[in-house]
Biopython code that builds the backbone (N, CA, C, O; Angstrom):
import numpy as np
from Bio.PDB.StructureBuilder import StructureBuilder

atoms = [
    (1, "MET", "N", (89.643, 116.393, 167.463)),
    (1, "MET", "CA", (89.284, 116.403, 165.920)),
    (1, "MET", "C", (89.288, 118.023, 165.479)),
    (1, "MET", "O", (88.635, 118.926, 166.003)),
    (2, "LYS", "N", (90.237, 118.113, 164.343)),
    (2, "LYS", "CA", (90.408, 119.372, 163.923)),
    (2, "LYS", "C", (89.389, 119.663, 162.793)),
    (2, "LYS", "O", (89.255, 118.842, 161.886)),
    (3, "VAL", "N", (88.794, 120.607, 162.815)),
    (3, "VAL", "CA", (87.969, 121.476, 161.903)),
    (3, "VAL", "C", (88.722, 122.053, 160.757)),
    (3, "VAL", "O", (89.629, 122.841, 161.024)),
    (4, "LEU", "N", (88.477, 121.775, 159.570)),
    (4, "LEU", "CA", (88.787, 122.517, 158.459)),
    (4, "LEU", "C", (88.639, 123.833, 158.450)),
    (4, "LEU", "O", (87.508, 124.305, 158.569)),
    (5, "GLY", "N", (89.855, 124.725, 158.295)),
    (5, "GLY", "CA", (89.522, 125.982, 158.037)),
    (5, "GLY", "C", (89.299, 126.529, 156.625)),
    (5, "GLY", "O", (89.334, 125.752, 155.671)),
    (6, "LYS", "N", (89.091, 127.718, 156.468)),
    (6, "LYS", "CA", (88.696, 128.433, 155.277)),
    (6, "LYS", "C", (89.721, 128.168, 154.184)),
    (6, "LYS", "O", (89.378, 127.797, 153.062)),
    (7, "ARG", "N", (90.902, 128.352, 154.514)),
    (7, "ARG", "CA", (92.088, 128.137, 153.533)),
    (7, "ARG", "C", (92.147, 126.662, 152.729)),
    (7, "ARG", "O", (92.464, 126.364, 151.578)),
    (8, "ASP", "N", (91.600, 125.733, 154.108)),
    (8, "ASP", "CA", (91.868, 124.171, 153.694)),
    (8, "ASP", "C", (90.529, 124.009, 152.640)),
    (8, "ASP", "O", (90.702, 123.334, 151.625)),
    (9, "MET", "N", (89.360, 124.556, 152.858)),
    (9, "MET", "CA", (88.417, 124.386, 152.002)),
    (9, "MET", "C", (88.673, 124.946, 150.573)),
    (9, "MET", "O", (88.241, 124.386, 149.565)),
    (10, "ILE", "N", (89.413, 126.100, 150.557)),
    (10, "ILE", "CA", (89.799, 126.721, 149.144)),
    (10, "ILE", "C", (90.637, 125.833, 148.568)),
    (10, "ILE", "O", (90.377, 125.509, 147.409)),
    (11, "LEU", "N", (91.742, 125.282, 149.190)),
    (11, "LEU", "CA", (92.575, 124.611, 148.681)),
    (11, "LEU", "C", (91.990, 123.101, 148.300)),
    (11, "LEU", "O", (92.468, 122.587, 147.289)),
    (12, "ALA", "N", (91.153, 122.482, 148.920)),
    (12, "ALA", "CA", (90.256, 121.288, 148.458)),
    (12, "ALA", "C", (89.615, 121.562, 147.199)),
    (12, "ALA", "O", (89.651, 120.812, 146.224)),
    (13, "ALA", "N", (88.935, 122.842, 147.276)),
    (13, "ALA", "CA", (87.829, 123.137, 146.033)),
    (13, "ALA", "C", (88.809, 123.302, 144.857)),
    (13, "ALA", "O", (88.372, 122.932, 143.767)),
    (14, "ALA", "N", (89.918, 123.739, 144.888)),
    (14, "ALA", "CA", (90.805, 124.631, 143.755)),
    (14, "ALA", "C", (91.539, 123.057, 143.282)),
    (14, "ALA", "O", (91.749, 122.909, 142.078)),
    (15, "ILE", "N", (91.870, 122.052, 144.120)),
    (15, "ILE", "CA", (92.312, 120.528, 143.702)),
    (15, "ILE", "C", (91.183, 119.931, 142.875)),
    (15, "ILE", "O", (91.346, 119.535, 141.721)),
    (16, "LEU", "N", (90.122, 119.893, 143.479)),
    (16, "LEU", "CA", (88.927, 119.346, 142.704)),
    (16, "LEU", "C", (88.559, 119.950, 141.311)),
    (16, "LEU", "O", (88.245, 119.286, 140.323)),
    (17, "LEU", "N", (88.645, 121.280, 141.381)),
    (17, "LEU", "CA", (88.268, 121.899, 139.962)),
    (17, "LEU", "C", (89.336, 121.679, 138.994)),
    (17, "LEU", "O", (88.902, 121.439, 137.867)),
    (18, "ILE", "N", (90.616, 121.690, 139.106)),
    (18, "ILE", "CA", (91.653, 121.473, 138.729)),
    (18, "ILE", "C", (91.563, 119.990, 137.868)),
    (18, "ILE", "O", (91.658, 119.818, 136.653)),
    (19, "ALA", "N", (91.332, 118.937, 139.011)),
    (19, "ALA", "CA", (91.229, 117.562, 138.609)),
    (19, "ALA", "C", (90.081, 117.436, 137.464)),
    (19, "ALA", "O", (90.144, 116.807, 136.408)),
    (20, "ALA", "N", (89.080, 118.171, 137.950)),
    (20, "ALA", "CA", (87.687, 117.930, 136.929)),
    (20, "ALA", "C", (88.174, 118.617, 135.433)),
    (20, "ALA", "O", (87.871, 118.126, 134.345)),
    (21, "ALA", "N", (88.883, 119.692, 135.590)),
    (21, "ALA", "CA", (89.214, 120.109, 134.191)),
    (21, "ALA", "C", (90.295, 119.297, 133.652)),
    (21, "ALA", "O", (90.016, 118.972, 132.499)),
    (22, "VAL", "N", (91.131, 118.960, 133.937)),
    (22, "VAL", "CA", (92.159, 117.548, 133.464)),
    (22, "VAL", "C", (91.250, 116.585, 132.915)),
    (22, "VAL", "O", (91.284, 116.345, 131.708)),
    (23, "PHE", "N", (90.426, 115.997, 133.693)),
    (23, "PHE", "CA", (89.613, 114.994, 133.203)),
    (23, "PHE", "C", (88.711, 115.133, 132.216)),
    (23, "PHE", "O", (88.454, 114.237, 131.412)),
    (24, "GLY", "N", (88.025, 116.599, 132.228)),
    (24, "GLY", "CA", (87.241, 116.690, 130.916)),
    (24, "GLY", "C", (88.008, 116.942, 129.823)),
    (24, "GLY", "O", (87.561, 116.560, 128.741)),
    (25, "PHE", "N", (88.957, 117.444, 129.849)),
    (25, "PHE", "CA", (90.007, 117.917, 128.497)),
    (25, "PHE", "C", (90.235, 116.456, 127.946)),
    (25, "PHE", "O", (89.958, 116.238, 126.766)),
    (26, "ASN", "N", (90.706, 115.490, 128.711)),
    (26, "ASN", "CA", (91.355, 114.100, 128.510)),
    (26, "ASN", "C", (90.185, 113.525, 127.944)),
    (26, "ASN", "O", (90.420, 112.884, 126.919)),
    (27, "TYR", "N", (88.995, 113.560, 128.301)),
    (27, "TYR", "CA", (87.738, 112.948, 127.978)),
    (27, "TYR", "C", (87.286, 113.301, 126.477)),
    (27, "TYR", "O", (86.986, 112.489, 125.601)),
    (28, "VAL", "N", (87.308, 114.719, 126.384)),
    (28, "VAL", "CA", (86.848, 115.305, 125.244)),
    (28, "VAL", "C", (87.924, 114.901, 124.048)),
    (28, "VAL", "O", (87.521, 114.482, 122.963)),
    (29, "SER", "N", (89.163, 115.047, 124.315)),
    (29, "SER", "CA", (90.246, 114.767, 123.217)),
    (29, "SER", "C", (90.416, 113.415, 122.908)),
    (29, "SER", "O", (90.799, 113.051, 121.796)),
    (30, "HIS", "N", (90.147, 112.625, 123.851)),
    (30, "HIS", "CA", (90.410, 111.259, 123.512)),
    (30, "HIS", "C", (89.048, 110.460, 122.939)),
    (30, "HIS", "O", (89.104, 109.360, 122.389)),
    (31, "ARG", "N", (87.960, 111.132, 123.144)),
    (31, "ARG", "CA", (86.555, 110.402, 122.701)),
    (31, "ARG", "C", (85.928, 110.903, 121.597)),
    (31, "ARG", "O", (84.729, 110.734, 121.377)),
    (32, "ALA", "N", (86.844, 111.648, 120.730)),
    (32, "ALA", "CA", (86.194, 112.114, 119.583)),
    (32, "ALA", "C", (86.090, 111.206, 118.408)),
    (32, "ALA", "O", (87.052, 110.554, 118.001)),
    (33, "PRO", "N", (84.823, 111.171, 117.832)),
    (33, "PRO", "CA", (84.705, 110.352, 116.763)),
    (33, "PRO", "C", (85.925, 109.862, 115.724)),
    (33, "PRO", "O", (86.469, 110.738, 115.053)),
    (34, "ALA", "N", (86.282, 108.721, 115.609)),
    (34, "ALA", "CA", (87.447, 108.545, 114.540)),
    (34, "ALA", "C", (87.315, 108.683, 113.223)),
    (34, "ALA", "O", (86.186, 108.977, 112.830)),
    (35, "ALA", "N", (88.283, 108.532, 112.318)),
    (35, "ALA", "CA", (88.098, 108.937, 111.109)),
    (35, "ALA", "C", (88.764, 107.838, 110.471)),
    (35, "ALA", "O", (88.323, 107.463, 109.384)),
    (36, "THR", "N", (89.899, 107.183, 111.050)),
    (36, "THR", "CA", (90.639, 106.049, 110.265)),
    (36, "THR", "C", (90.673, 104.916, 111.113)),
    (36, "THR", "O", (90.405, 105.069, 112.305)),
    (37, "ALA", "N", (90.982, 103.742, 110.643)),
    (37, "ALA", "CA", (91.408, 102.426, 111.316)),
    (37, "ALA", "C", (92.738, 101.993, 110.739)),
    (37, "ALA", "O", (92.855, 101.749, 109.538)),
    (38, "GLN", "N", (93.770, 101.896, 111.623)),
    (38, "GLN", "CA", (95.001, 101.251, 111.050)),
    (38, "GLN", "C", (95.197, 99.889, 111.200)),
    (38, "GLN", "O", (95.154, 99.619, 112.400)),
    (39, "ILE", "N", (95.386, 98.948, 110.541)),
    (39, "ILE", "CA", (95.268, 97.731, 110.598)),
    (39, "ILE", "C", (96.717, 97.228, 110.495)),
    (39, "ILE", "O", (97.297, 97.367, 109.418)),
    (40, "SER", "N", (97.414, 96.589, 111.650)),
    (40, "SER", "CA", (98.653, 95.804, 111.854)),
    (40, "SER", "C", (98.804, 94.398, 111.862)),
    (40, "SER", "O", (98.097, 93.758, 112.640)),
    (41, "VAL", "N", (99.646, 93.780, 111.092)),
    (41, "VAL", "CA", (99.866, 92.050, 111.623)),
    (41, "VAL", "C", (101.000, 92.176, 111.936)),
    (41, "VAL", "O", (101.826, 92.783, 111.254)),
    (42, "ASP", "N", (101.266, 91.542, 113.180)),
    (42, "ASP", "CA", (102.667, 91.195, 113.419)),
    (42, "ASP", "C", (103.547, 92.428, 113.507)),
    (42, "ASP", "O", (104.676, 92.425, 113.016)),
    (43, "GLY", "N", (103.073, 93.408, 114.086)),
    (43, "GLY", "CA", (103.729, 95.132, 113.880)),
    (43, "GLY", "C", (103.845, 95.744, 112.705)),
    (43, "GLY", "O", (104.369, 96.857, 112.659)),
    (44, "LYS", "N", (103.413, 95.169, 111.656)),
    (44, "LYS", "CA", (103.418, 95.899, 110.533)),
    (44, "LYS", "C", (102.285, 96.341, 109.897)),
    (44, "LYS", "O", (101.467, 95.463, 109.622)),
    (45, "VAL", "N", (101.995, 97.576, 109.561)),
    (45, "VAL", "CA", (100.768, 98.342, 109.013)),
    (45, "VAL", "C", (100.583, 97.397, 107.961)),
    (45, "VAL", "O", (101.603, 97.157, 107.315)),
    (46, "VAL", "N", (99.403, 96.717, 107.577)),
    (46, "VAL", "CA", (99.092, 96.190, 106.481)),
    (46, "VAL", "C", (97.858, 96.928, 105.649)),
    (46, "VAL", "O", (97.604, 96.585, 104.494)),
    (47, "ARG", "N", (97.204, 97.842, 106.247)),
    (47, "ARG", "CA", (96.029, 98.519, 105.523)),
    (47, "ARG", "C", (95.557, 99.695, 106.311)),
    (47, "ARG", "O", (95.634, 99.525, 107.527)),
    (48, "THR", "N", (95.150, 100.693, 105.970)),
    (48, "THR", "CA", (94.439, 101.838, 106.898)),
    (48, "THR", "C", (93.164, 102.125, 105.928)),
    (48, "THR", "O", (93.098, 102.397, 104.729)),
    (49, "LEU", "N", (92.238, 101.964, 106.878)),
    (49, "LEU", "CA", (90.800, 101.969, 106.389)),
    (49, "LEU", "C", (90.154, 103.498, 106.837)),
    (49, "LEU", "O", (90.364, 103.985, 107.948)),
    (50, "ASP", "N", (89.394, 104.115, 105.859)),
    (50, "ASP", "CA", (88.357, 105.151, 106.060)),
    (50, "ASP", "C", (87.195, 104.725, 106.840)),
    (50, "ASP", "O", (86.492, 103.878, 106.290)),
    (51, "LEU", "N", (86.855, 105.107, 107.943)),
    (51, "LEU", "CA", (85.580, 104.607, 108.670)),
    (51, "LEU", "C", (84.386, 105.524, 108.146)),
    (51, "LEU", "O", (83.281, 105.483, 108.687)),
    (52, "SER", "N", (84.638, 106.264, 107.178)),
    (52, "SER", "CA", (83.321, 106.884, 106.878)),
    (52, "SER", "C", (82.903, 106.118, 105.446)),
    (52, "SER", "O", (81.849, 106.436, 104.894)),
    (53, "LYS", "N", (83.706, 105.178, 104.919)),
    (53, "LYS", "CA", (83.225, 104.345, 103.576)),
    (53, "LYS", "C", (83.248, 102.932, 104.377)),
    (53, "LYS", "O", (84.115, 102.381, 105.055)),
    (54, "ASP", "N", (81.936, 102.586, 104.011)),
    (54, "ASP", "CA", (81.745, 101.113, 104.245)),
    (54, "ASP", "C", (82.254, 100.119, 103.293)),
    (54, "ASP", "O", (82.293, 100.220, 102.067)),
    (55, "THR", "N", (82.652, 99.108, 104.059)),
    (55, "THR", "CA", (83.626, 98.202, 103.481)),
    (55, "THR", "C", (83.821, 96.741, 104.322)),
    (55, "THR", "O", (83.628, 96.580, 105.527)),
    (56, "GLU", "N", (84.151, 95.976, 103.580)),
    (56, "GLU", "CA", (84.517, 94.409, 104.309)),
    (56, "GLU", "C", (85.665, 93.898, 103.841)),
    (56, "GLU", "O", (85.867, 93.946, 102.628)),
    (57, "LEU", "N", (86.643, 93.305, 104.730)),
    (57, "LEU", "CA", (87.838, 92.536, 104.270)),
    (57, "LEU", "C", (88.130, 91.680, 105.100)),
    (57, "LEU", "O", (87.583, 91.743, 106.200)),
    (58, "THR", "N", (89.075, 90.632, 104.820)),
    (58, "THR", "CA", (89.665, 89.718, 105.757)),
    (58, "THR", "C", (91.088, 89.686, 105.717)),
    (58, "THR", "O", (91.729, 89.522, 104.679)),
    (59, "VAL", "N", (91.650, 89.864, 107.008)),
    (59, "VAL", "CA", (92.842, 90.202, 107.221)),
    (59, "VAL", "C", (93.524, 88.723, 107.611)),
    (59, "VAL", "O", (92.959, 87.941, 108.376)),
    (60, "THR", "N", (94.824, 88.445, 106.977)),
    (60, "THR", "CA", (95.361, 87.278, 107.175)),
    (60, "THR", "C", (96.420, 87.292, 108.128)),
    (60, "THR", "O", (97.511, 87.726, 107.758)),
    (61, "GLY", "N", (96.266, 86.874, 109.334)),
    (61, "GLY", "CA", (97.119, 86.897, 110.566)),
    (61, "GLY", "C", (98.812, 86.400, 110.132)),
    (61, "GLY", "O", (99.203, 86.048, 109.019)),
    (62, "ALA", "N", (99.548, 86.502, 111.302)),
    (62, "ALA", "CA", (100.768, 86.024, 111.006)),
    (62, "ALA", "C", (101.038, 84.641, 110.899)),
    (62, "ALA", "O", (101.939, 84.123, 110.240)),
    (63, "GLY", "N", (100.086, 84.017, 111.681)),
    (63, "GLY", "CA", (100.341, 82.375, 111.608)),
    (63, "GLY", "C", (99.180, 81.784, 110.438)),
    (63, "GLY", "O", (98.791, 80.616, 110.466)),
    (64, "GLY", "N", (98.814, 82.560, 109.652)),
    (64, "GLY", "CA", (97.816, 81.994, 108.661)),
    (64, "GLY", "C", (96.150, 82.071, 109.027)),
    (64, "GLY", "O", (95.261, 81.706, 108.257)),
    (65, "GLY", "N", (95.973, 82.564, 110.215)),
    (65, "GLY", "CA", (94.852, 82.691, 110.656)),
    (65, "GLY", "C", (93.939, 83.958, 110.090)),
    (65, "GLY", "O", (94.600, 84.914, 109.684)),
    (66, "THR", "N", (92.763, 84.050, 110.031)),
    (66, "THR", "CA", (92.023, 85.083, 109.521)),
    (66, "THR", "C", (91.214, 85.943, 110.490)),
    (66, "THR", "O", (90.819, 85.428, 111.536)),
    (67, "ASN", "N", (90.960, 87.133, 110.230)),
    (67, "ASN", "CA", (89.866, 88.019, 110.848)),
    (67, "ASN", "C", (89.083, 88.662, 109.718)),
    (67, "ASN", "O", (89.661, 89.186, 108.766)),
    (68, "HIS", "N", (87.764, 88.618, 109.829)),
    (68, "HIS", "CA", (86.852, 89.345, 109.214)),
    (68, "HIS", "C", (86.383, 90.530, 109.507)),
    (68, "HIS", "O", (85.417, 90.519, 110.270)),
    (69, "LEU", "N", (86.844, 91.785, 109.063)),
    (69, "LEU", "CA", (86.315, 92.913, 109.402)),
    (69, "LEU", "C", (85.371, 93.696, 108.706)),
    (69, "LEU", "O", (85.247, 93.556, 107.489)),
    (70, "ILE", "N", (84.637, 94.571, 109.391)),
    (70, "ILE", "CA", (83.402, 95.019, 108.699)),
    (70, "ILE", "C", (83.664, 96.444, 109.209)),
    (70, "ILE", "O", (83.998, 96.694, 110.367)),
    (71, "VAL", "N", (83.468, 97.438, 108.151)),
    (71, "VAL", "CA", (83.338, 98.961, 108.312)),
    (71, "VAL", "C", (81.918, 99.275, 107.801)),
    (71, "VAL", "O", (81.584, 99.030, 106.642)),
    (72, "LYS", "N", (81.066, 99.847, 108.749)),
    (72, "LYS", "CA", (79.691, 100.410, 108.363)),
    (72, "LYS", "C", (79.405, 101.518, 109.456)),
    (72, "LYS", "O", (79.766, 101.446, 110.631)),
    (73, "ASP", "N", (78.642, 102.631, 108.833)),
    (73, "ASP", "CA", (78.252, 103.755, 109.562)),
    (73, "ASP", "C", (79.339, 104.214, 110.431)),
    (73, "ASP", "O", (79.024, 104.567, 111.568)),
    (74, "GLY", "N", (80.510, 104.263, 110.094)),
    (74, "GLY", "CA", (81.517, 104.900, 110.862)),
    (74, "GLY", "C", (82.286, 104.039, 112.085)),
    (74, "GLY", "O", (83.210, 104.412, 112.807)),
    (75, "GLU", "N", (81.657, 102.904, 112.061)),
    (75, "GLU", "CA", (82.379, 101.750, 113.132)),
    (75, "GLU", "C", (82.849, 100.626, 112.343)),
    (75, "GLU", "O", (82.496, 100.224, 111.235)),
    (76, "ILE", "N", (83.799, 100.171, 113.231)),
    (76, "ILE", "CA", (84.477, 98.927, 112.742)),
    (76, "ILE", "C", (84.430, 97.936, 113.717)),
    (76, "ILE", "O", (84.722, 98.225, 114.877)),
    (77, "TRP", "N", (83.995, 96.429, 113.302)),
    (77, "TRP", "CA", (84.220, 95.383, 114.378)),
    (77, "TRP", "C", (84.701, 94.197, 113.244)),
    (77, "TRP", "O", (84.752, 94.109, 112.017)),
    (78, "CYS", "N", (85.027, 93.323, 114.445)),
    (78, "CYS", "CA", (85.468, 91.640, 113.788)),
    (78, "CYS", "C", (84.161, 90.962, 113.846)),
    (78, "CYS", "O", (83.530, 90.825, 114.895)),
    (79, "SER", "N", (83.746, 90.515, 112.620)),
    (79, "SER", "CA", (82.529, 89.606, 112.625)),
    (79, "SER", "C", (82.954, 88.127, 112.930)),
    (79, "SER", "O", (82.338, 87.386, 113.697)),
    (80, "GLU", "N", (84.039, 87.806, 112.261)),
    (80, "GLU", "CA", (84.562, 86.504, 112.262)),
    (80, "GLU", "C", (86.017, 86.248, 112.567)),
    (80, "GLU", "O", (86.813, 87.130, 112.245)),
    (81, "ALA", "N", (86.414, 85.278, 113.082)),
    (81, "ALA", "CA", (88.006, 84.924, 113.396)),
    (81, "ALA", "C", (88.179, 83.337, 113.482)),
    (81, "ALA", "O", (87.374, 82.486, 113.863)),
    (82, "SER", "N", (89.318, 83.226, 113.069)),
    (82, "SER", "CA", (89.896, 81.731, 113.033)),
    (82, "SER", "C", (90.432, 81.352, 114.401)),
    (82, "SER", "O", (90.590, 80.169, 114.700)),
    (83, "CYS", "N", (90.699, 82.288, 115.187)),
    (83, "CYS", "CA", (91.239, 82.306, 116.380)),
    (83, "CYS", "C", (90.428, 81.194, 117.405)),
    (83, "CYS", "O", (89.258, 80.921, 117.137)),
    (84, "PRO", "N", (91.024, 80.631, 118.460)),
    (84, "PRO", "CA", (90.035, 79.753, 119.262)),
    (84, "PRO", "C", (89.318, 80.385, 120.297)),
    (84, "PRO", "O", (88.412, 79.690, 120.757)),
    (85, "ASP", "N", (89.453, 81.440, 120.769)),
    (85, "ASP", "CA", (88.977, 82.245, 121.851)),
    (85, "ASP", "C", (87.821, 83.063, 121.253)),
    (85, "ASP", "O", (86.672, 82.903, 121.664)),
    (86, "LYS", "N", (88.121, 83.924, 120.298)),
    (86, "LYS", "CA", (87.333, 84.697, 119.573)),
    (86, "LYS", "C", (86.897, 86.175, 120.573)),
    (86, "LYS", "O", (85.845, 86.804, 120.682)),
    (87, "VAL", "N", (87.817, 86.283, 120.995)),
    (87, "VAL", "CA", (87.912, 87.595, 121.910)),
    (87, "VAL", "C", (87.714, 88.681, 121.202)),
    (87, "VAL", "O", (87.017, 89.539, 121.743)),
    (88, "CYS", "N", (88.245, 88.968, 119.828)),
    (88, "CYS", "CA", (88.351, 90.126, 119.006)),
    (88, "CYS", "C", (86.703, 90.152, 118.432)),
    (88, "CYS", "O", (86.128, 91.189, 118.101)),
    (89, "VAL", "N", (86.238, 89.105, 118.404)),
    (89, "VAL", "CA", (84.820, 89.479, 118.018)),
    (89, "VAL", "C", (83.870, 89.803, 118.907)),
    (89, "VAL", "O", (82.882, 90.452, 118.565)),
    (90, "HIS", "N", (84.080, 89.355, 120.235)),
    (90, "HIS", "CA", (83.344, 89.530, 121.154)),
    (90, "HIS", "C", (83.669, 91.258, 121.739)),
    (90, "HIS", "O", (82.926, 91.802, 122.557)),
    (91, "GLN", "N", (84.984, 91.982, 121.101)),
    (91, "GLN", "CA", (84.990, 93.104, 121.664)),
    (91, "GLN", "C", (83.986, 94.183, 121.137)),
    (91, "GLN", "O", (83.816, 95.265, 121.699)),
    (92, "GLY", "N", (83.299, 93.755, 119.934)),
    (92, "GLY", "CA", (82.089, 94.654, 119.597)),
    (92, "GLY", "C", (82.673, 95.809, 118.836)),
    (92, "GLY", "O", (83.887, 96.006, 118.795)),
    (93, "LYS", "N", (81.799, 96.560, 118.242)),
    (93, "LYS", "CA", (81.537, 97.786, 117.417)),
    (93, "LYS", "C", (82.616, 98.783, 118.112)),
    (93, "LYS", "O", (82.677, 98.858, 119.339)),
    (94, "LYS", "N", (83.450, 99.531, 117.279)),
    (94, "LYS", "CA", (84.478, 100.645, 117.769)),
    (94, "LYS", "C", (84.391, 101.644, 116.710)),
    (94, "LYS", "O", (84.319, 101.413, 115.503)),
    (95, "HIS", "N", (84.408, 102.900, 117.350)),
    (95, "HIS", "CA", (84.500, 104.237, 116.591)),
    (95, "HIS", "C", (85.115, 105.241, 117.124)),
    (95, "HIS", "O", (85.297, 106.230, 116.414)),
    (96, "LEU", "N", (85.553, 105.240, 118.398)),
    (96, "LEU", "CA", (86.189, 106.215, 119.045)),
    (96, "LEU", "C", (87.710, 106.207, 118.892)),
    (96, "LEU", "O", (88.420, 105.222, 118.692)),
    (97, "SER", "N", (88.088, 107.509, 119.026)),
    (97, "SER", "CA", (89.874, 107.646, 118.816)),
    (97, "SER", "C", (90.687, 106.657, 119.824)),
    (97, "SER", "O", (91.834, 106.324, 119.525)),
    (98, "SER", "N", (90.190, 106.281, 120.797)),
    (98, "SER", "CA", (90.871, 105.632, 121.846)),
    (98, "SER", "C", (90.602, 104.291, 121.851)),
    (98, "SER", "O", (90.882, 103.651, 122.864)),
    (99, "ASP", "N", (90.020, 103.646, 120.732)),
    (99, "ASP", "CA", (89.619, 102.253, 120.796)),
    (99, "ASP", "C", (90.619, 101.523, 120.141)),
    (99, "ASP", "O", (91.457, 102.064, 119.421)),
    (100, "THR", "N", (90.559, 100.052, 120.405)),
    (100, "THR", "CA", (91.426, 99.224, 119.525)),
    (100, "THR", "C", (90.652, 97.887, 119.601)),
    (100, "THR", "O", (89.804, 97.614, 120.450)),
    (101, "ILE", "N", (91.065, 97.102, 118.601)),
    (101, "ILE", "CA", (90.420, 95.837, 118.252)),
    (101, "ILE", "C", (91.704, 94.932, 118.430)),
    (101, "ILE", "O", (92.627, 95.396, 117.760)),
    (102, "VAL", "N", (92.048, 93.815, 119.104)),
    (102, "VAL", "CA", (93.241, 92.977, 119.419)),
    (102, "VAL", "C", (92.844, 91.668, 119.118)),
    (102, "VAL", "O", (91.779, 91.272, 119.591)),
    (103, "CYS", "N", (93.614, 90.824, 118.308)),
    (103, "CYS", "CA", (93.399, 89.321, 118.083)),
    (103, "CYS", "C", (94.866, 89.017, 118.272)),
    (103, "CYS", "O", (95.656, 89.237, 117.354)),
    (104, "LEU", "N", (95.253, 88.525, 119.416)),
    (104, "LEU", "CA", (96.661, 88.049, 119.951)),
    (104, "LEU", "C", (96.953, 86.845, 119.097)),
    (104, "LEU", "O", (97.991, 86.851, 118.434)),
    (105, "PRO", "N", (96.133, 85.804, 119.046)),
    (105, "PRO", "CA", (96.569, 84.501, 118.265)),
    (105, "PRO", "C", (97.059, 84.791, 116.894)),
    (105, "PRO", "O", (98.066, 84.217, 116.478)),
    (106, "ASN", "N", (96.228, 85.882, 115.968)),
    (106, "ASN", "CA", (96.622, 86.216, 114.760)),
    (106, "ASN", "C", (97.366, 87.216, 114.715)),
    (106, "ASN", "O", (97.708, 87.583, 113.591)),
    (107, "LYS", "N", (97.810, 87.905, 115.788)),
    (107, "LYS", "CA", (98.773, 88.828, 115.762)),
    (107, "LYS", "C", (98.164, 90.149, 115.070)),
    (107, "LYS", "O", (99.003, 90.786, 114.433)),
    (108, "MET", "N", (96.965, 90.636, 115.077)),
    (108, "MET", "CA", (96.246, 91.532, 114.483)),
    (108, "MET", "C", (95.844, 92.465, 115.384)),
    (108, "MET", "O", (95.319, 92.095, 116.435)),
    (109, "ILE", "N", (96.040, 93.859, 115.089)),
    (109, "ILE", "CA", (95.592, 94.836, 115.841)),
    (109, "ILE", "C", (95.205, 95.935, 115.126)),
    (109, "ILE", "O", (95.935, 96.352, 114.227)),
    (110, "VAL", "N", (94.026, 96.543, 115.423)),
    (110, "VAL", "CA", (93.193, 97.465, 114.748)),
    (110, "VAL", "C", (93.344, 98.878, 115.457)),
    (110, "VAL", "O", (92.649, 98.933, 116.471)),
    (111, "THR", "N", (93.963, 99.872, 115.234)),
    (111, "THR", "CA", (93.997, 101.145, 116.024)),
    (111, "THR", "C", (93.188, 102.294, 115.296)),
    (111, "THR", "O", (93.404, 102.778, 114.185)),
    (112, "ILE", "N", (92.201, 102.605, 116.215)),
    (112, "ILE", "CA", (91.293, 103.789, 115.545)),
    (112, "ILE", "C", (92.142, 105.110, 116.015)),
    (112, "ILE", "O", (92.680, 105.399, 117.084)),
    (113, "THR", "N", (92.054, 105.657, 115.001)),
    (113, "THR", "CA", (92.656, 107.245, 115.218)),
    (113, "THR", "C", (91.885, 108.286, 114.408)),
    (113, "THR", "O", (91.063, 107.991, 113.540)),
    (114, "ARG", "N", (92.202, 109.464, 114.745)),
    (114, "ARG", "CA", (91.681, 110.661, 114.036)),
    (114, "ARG", "C", (92.425, 111.076, 113.068)),
    (114, "ARG", "O", (93.648, 110.946, 113.118)),
    (115, "LYS", "N", (91.649, 111.777, 111.789)),
    (115, "LYS", "CA", (92.441, 112.603, 110.929)),
    (115, "LYS", "C", (93.182, 113.983, 111.520)),
    (115, "LYS", "O", (92.565, 114.937, 111.993)),
    (116, "GLU", "N", (94.219, 113.912, 111.430)),
    (116, "GLU", "CA", (94.590, 115.429, 111.722)),
    (116, "GLU", "C", (94.601, 116.480, 110.716)),
    (116, "GLU", "O", (94.901, 117.632, 111.030)),
]
sb = StructureBuilder()
sb.init_structure("model")
sb.init_model(0)
sb.init_chain("A")
sb.init_seg("    ")
for serial, (resi, resn, name, xyz) in enumerate(atoms, 1):
    if name == "N":
        sb.init_residue(resn, " ", resi, " ")
    sb.init_atom(name, np.array(xyz, "f"), 0.0, 1.0, " ", f" {name:<3s}", serial, name[0])
structure = sb.get_structure()
């Protein structure tokens, strides 16, 4: 059995340090609080919402189905949907720039982004 030398230990520590730095940067840059929610239906943007303004709206999907979206306290969520599986409703509240809400039957996607 080979024992790790001093150079091997330094190399392993450097690799771990670089990996931690990359992970930390990625986490911080993609987990910042969001500012807007872009709503698209069937690939076309139909509305952009400011998450700092409380509002409610109903989005009509490509096949006529609906999703009821609520924006409150900087978060957005789908409270009701006409789709059979209700996955979009069960996704919960979203507010981070890496979050999305998707309703496949109604072809609706909510993409959370930061203001630049």
